[in-house]
N, C-alpha and C positions, 0 to 999 in steps of 0.2 A: 504494499500499500504506499503510494507516494503522496505526501501532503505538503502543499506549499502554504505560505502565510496567507496568500490571497484566496485559498480554498477553505480556510477554517470557517466553520459556521459562526454566525453572529449570535444565535440563540444560546444563552448560557447553559440551558438544559442539554441541548444537542452537543455543545462543546464538552460538557462534563461526561456525557455518554461516550463521546469519541475518545476522550482521555482514558476512561476506564477500559475501553476496548483495546487501546494500544498497550496499556499496562498489562492486560491479560495476555496479549500476544507476546510481549516481552517475557512474561513469566513462563509461558509455554516454551518459548525458544530457549530460555535458560535451562529449563528442565530437559529439553531434548539434547542440548549441548553437553551438559555436565552430569546428568543422572546416569546410573548404570543402564547399559543398552537394553537389558531385559525389561526395563520400565518404559522404554521409548515406544512410540507408535510407529507403524510402517511408513508414515509419510516423512519421517525425519531425514532419510537419505535420498529422497526423490522429490521431484517437482510435484505440486499438488495435483496436477492433471494426471500424471502417470501413476501416482500413488493411490488414487481412489480405488477402494475395494481390493487392494493388494495385501489382504490380511495374511496370506501365506508367508510373506516376508517377516511379519511380526511373529507368527507362530514359530518360524524357523529360529529367530533370535531367542525366543523364550526357551525353545527346546535345547538350544546350544548354550544356554546360560549366558546369553549376550555376546558370545564370542563371534557368532556369525561364521564359524569355520566348520568344514566338513570333517575335520580330523578329530578322533577321539582323544580327549585329554583327561588324564587321571593324575592328580597332583598329590603326592604323599605328604602328610603333615610334616612340618608346620606350614608348608606352602599352601595357599588357598586353592581349592579345586576350581578350575576355570570352566568346566563344562558339566552338563547334566546328561549327556548322551550315554546310552548303555554301552558296556564293553562288548567287544566281539565275542562270539560263542566261547563259553568258558571251557567246553570240552576239547577245543583244539589245542594241540601242543604249542608251547611257547618257546621262542628263541630270544633270549635277552641280550641286548647289545648295550653295554654301559658306556656312556660318554662322560669323561672326566675332564676337568680343567688341566691344561698342560702344567707341568711342574713350575715353570717360572711365574705363572699367573696365580699360583696358590699362595704366594707371599704377599701379604698386605702392604700397603704403602707405609704403614707404621712399623714394619719389620717383623711382625708376628706371622705365624703360619695360619692360613685359613683352614677351617675344618668343615667337613660336609655336615650340613644341617637339614637337608631334605633332598627331594628329587622330584622331577616332573616326568610322568610316564605317558607316552602316547603309543598307540597301537596301529599297525596297518596289516592288511591281509597279504600273505605271501603264498604263491602257488608254485609247487614243484610238480612235475608230471606224476600223477597218481597220488599226490599228497598235498594237503592243505594245511597250513600252519599260520601262526600269527607271530610277527616280529615285534618284540617290545623294545622300544627305544627309551632307555632310562638316562635322563640327563641329570647328572649330579649338580646339586646347588651348594655353593660354598659361601661361608661368611667368616669374618674375623671376630673372634670373641674378645680380642683385646681392645677393640674400638668399635665405633658405630658405623663403619663404612657399609654401603649397600651390598646385599648378597649378589653373587654372580653365578649364573647357570651355564653349564657346559653347552657348547653348540652341538647341533645334530648335522650329519652330512647333508648336503644339498639334495633335495628330492626332485625327481623328474616333474611331478606336479605337486607343488607345495600344498600342505594341508589336506592331501588326499589320502583316503584309506588304501588306495591301490599301490602296491609295490611294482617295480618294473616287471616282475614275472607275471603279475596279473594283467598289466597293460599289454605285455607281449602276447599273452593268451588271447585277449580280446581282439587285438589287431590281426593275429593269425586266423582266428575264427572268421572275422568279417571279410578280410581281404585275400588271404591265402587259400583257405578252404572254401570260400565262396558260399557260405550257408545262405540259401535263398529265402528271403523274407516271405515270398509268396506262398511258401509251404504253410505259413501260419495263418493265411487269410481265412481258411475255413474255421479255424479255432477262434479267431477274432470275431467272425460272424456269429459263432455260437455264444461267445461271451456277450456280444451286443444283444442277442436275443434274450439271454438271461437277464441282462441289465434292464431292458425295456419291458420285460414281462412282469416285473415286481412293481407294485403301486406306490413306491416311495423312491425318489431319485434326487441326489444332490448334484449341483453344478457349480463350477467355479472356473475362473480363467486367470491367466497371468501372461505378462508380455514376453515376447521372444524376438530377438533380432536375427534376421536372415539376410546375409550380405548380398546374395545374387538372386534376387527375385525379379523376374522380367517386368520392365516398366516401372520399377520402384527404386527409390533412393536407398543406398545401403544402410542409412541411419533410420529408415522407417521402421515402425514397430509392428510386428506381427503378434499372433496370440496362440498360446497353447491352452486348449479347453480340456477340462477334466470332468468326467461324469462318474459318480460313485453310487452304487446301489446293489441290487440283487437281494434275494431272500436271506433271512438269517442263517448263518452258517455257510453260505455260499456267496460271499461278497465279490463284486466285480468292480474293477477300476479301469476305465478306458480314457486314453488321451487322444485328442484330435488337434491337428495343426490347421491354422487358417490365417490368411493375411488380414482378416477383418475381425473387429469386435462388434459388428453390427448385429441387429436382431435376426438377420437371415441365417446366421450360423446356428444358433440354438433351434430355429425353426427347422433347419435341415437335420441336425443331429437327433432331435426329439420328434421327428415327423410321425412316428408310429407309437409314441408314448401316450398313455392315459393313466393318470394317478396324481399323487401329491408331488409337487416340485419344490424343493428347498433351495433358495438362492439368497444372495445379498440383495440389496434394493437397486442394483444396477438396472437402468431402464432397458437395456438390451434384451432382458428376459420378458418384457411386458407383452410382446406379441405372442410368444409361445404360451405364456400363462393365460392369455385371453381365449385360447382355443377351448372348444367344448371337451369336457372330460379331464381337464387339467386344473388342479387346485393348487394355488401357490401358497407356500409357507415362507415366513421371514425369519431371519436369524437373530435370536436373542443375544447371542454373543456380540454381535455388532452394536446393538443398543447398549449393552453393558460397557463396551469399550469407550463409547462416547461419554458416558457418565464418569468413567475413570478419568478421561481428559478434563472434564469439568471439575472433578474433585482435586486435580493437581493444582488448579489456580484459585482454590478457596483459601481464605485466610487461615494461616496455620493455627492449629489448636482449637478450631471452631467446627461445630457440626453444621453442615450446610445442606442445601436441597439435594445436591448430588449424592450425599451420603444416605439420605432418605430413600431415594430411588434405588441405589445400589443395595441397601439393606433388604428391600423387598425382592429385587432380582436374585440376590444371593440365596434367599430362602427358596425360591423356585428351583435353583440349581441343587440346593441341598436335598430337596425332595427327589430330584432325578438321581442323585448319587445314592441315596438310600435304597432306591428300587431299580438300580441298574441291572441286577440279575433277575428281576421279576419277569413273569410272563406278561404278554400284552394285555390280557384281561385284568390282571391285578394292577398293572401300571395305570391303565385307563381309570379304574375305580379310584385309585389313590389320587390321580390328577383331578378327578371330579370332586373328591372330598377335601383335599388339602390345597391343591394348586389354584383352583378356581377362586376361593376366597381371597387369596393373596393377589391374584390378578385383578379382582374387584377393588381391593385397596389401592393397587398401583394405578388403576384407571381413575379412581376418585382423586388421588394425588395429582395425576396428570391433568385432569380437567380443571382443578383449582390452580395449578401452577402455570400452565401454558399462557394464560392472559397476563401473567405478572412478569414474564421474562422477555428480554429482547432477543431477536433472532440472530444478532451479530455475535454474541459472546458464546463461549463454550457450553454453558448450561443451556442457553436458548437453542443451540444446535442439537444438543442431546435430547431436549424435551420435544422439539419439533420432529426429530427423527423417530422418536418413540410414538408420537401421535400419528404421523403419516403412515407408519407401518403397523399400527396397532391391530387392525383387523386380521392381518396375516401372522402377526407374532403370537396371537392367542389360539391359533387354530390347532396347535399341537395337542391340546387337551381333548380334541375330538376322538382320538384313538390312542391306544397304548403303543402302537407300532410307529407313531409319528415322532420325528426328532424335534428337540427344542432349539437346535441351532444347526449351522452348516459346517461344524467342525469336522465332520467326516470328509467332506470334499476338501477342506483346507488342509487336513492332515494328508490326504491322498496326493495333493499337488506339492507338498513340501519337498519330497525327494527331487522333484524336477527343479525346484528353486535352489536346492543345495547344489545340484549338478551345474546349474547355470552360473553359479558363483565361480566355478572352475573353468568351464569352457566358453562362457560369455555369450556365444552366438552360434547359429548354424550357418553353414556356407551356402546351401542351396535349399529350395523348397523340397526337393527329393530327400535331402538329408533330414530336414525338419519332420517330414512325414515318417521317415524311418525311425526317427527318435520317438515320435508319438507311439508307434507300434511297439517299439522295444520297451518303453516305459510301461505300456499296458501289460506286456508279458512279464515284466519284473514285479510290478506293484500288485497285480491280481494274486499271484501265488503267495506273496508276502502277506496280503490281507487274509489269506486262507491258512496261514500258519505254515507255509511251505518255504523251505530254503530255496531262493530263486535259482542259484547255480545248479543245485541238485535236480530241481524240477526241469529246468531247461535241458540239462544233459539227458534226463529221462525221456523228455519229449523228442529231442533231436535223434535219439537212438531209434525211436519208434515211428517217427513221421513218415519215413520212406515206405513203410508197410501199411500206412493208413489209407484205406480205400473207401470206406463208408462213413456215414454220419456217426454210427455207433463207435467206429474206431476213433474218431476225433473226440467224441464225447468222453470216451474212456481216458483221454489224456488231459482233460480239464483238471485244474488243481484240486478241486474237491472230490474228484473221482479217483485220483491217484493214491496208492498206498503210501505210508510214510517212507520217505526216501532219505538215505544217508548222504551227506555231502562228501564223505571220504571215498 
């Protein structure tokens, strides 16, 4: 916002409102610049236009403990743990490589000898033919106990792809599979069609999208933004995750992807879903997590130590989530009954608070934006109580698209539309078995061994992740 002296309002009331708005923006900016990354919103590192609805980035930072890195980090006390990601499979053998400071660097400037006080541990997958193991890089941390000089951690050898879980052996295997052995993706087409049939056949579906840069798209500038769309759904116990690449974020994309779908559609409030949601047989749900995040933003700029309106809204929303957590493992009928008995009264309280508060807030500040978002999406936000099988938020799609966001931080862009389309198919074939509790490499190896002999629909259906027996990765 650019404001010149000649554009300041003459009305003292308007001038005061403008000052308050600017103070709030400054407070949010300070929070974004200096707070831990796990507390920042997804808009922090992007322009407002590109950041809209890119909640996958926010979830990625939360999952990574604010590091934004794809590498597993485990820090041994007393050094603070940098990440929250799960370690690689515990049953895999470990090869430990210890990195220590060179002898000359162990002598402190004060003349005393530095002693090891901790270590940072990171893991990456290593593949040897017929063997999978994990290499543990242990970087010793040294400090001088004779003075208060800063601790020093030993360096790790330069990696082919920094912050990646993949060692050179893994990358070599992937390159060999794709380019030397020429595994044809068309062999997976029938399986992908079966997965889409499964996805569209269940009456609850989540959608989300995130940007993708493709350098060589005909008739488009290399800096132009393309999009990767994700759809997540399928019956309980047989989840499906499908990715689709498009140059557009317009409404014709979901109209095409969901042309044969009928049921409940969970999305954020991006207008690109309006056309498909307006079709007969589709009932649109709104994401409560989005509404909650906006009140968290409003909470950040409240006066410290005071209970504000954002706290009141968050208290009620958190109660709704507490009910969902308490009955996560319940059946649909029980969950529906609980929602009718416990969630509906809380929603009524929230609606009464909303009706009272909305006329009292300005649309320009963070609280006003949160209140207006809640009001404009209210009818879709409360629909989840109509059935026990309906979701309260769109976290399923956001979690499904997170691995793509992690990968994009490493490879940054696709070269051609063909490559982007191939990436969408591969991500579908990786994330769907993961969602079904299958180890992706083992499942892919199992499928690749049997695809040449598959001739009928029954043969392909037998290879779907939920139809395969437990497969060892070794």
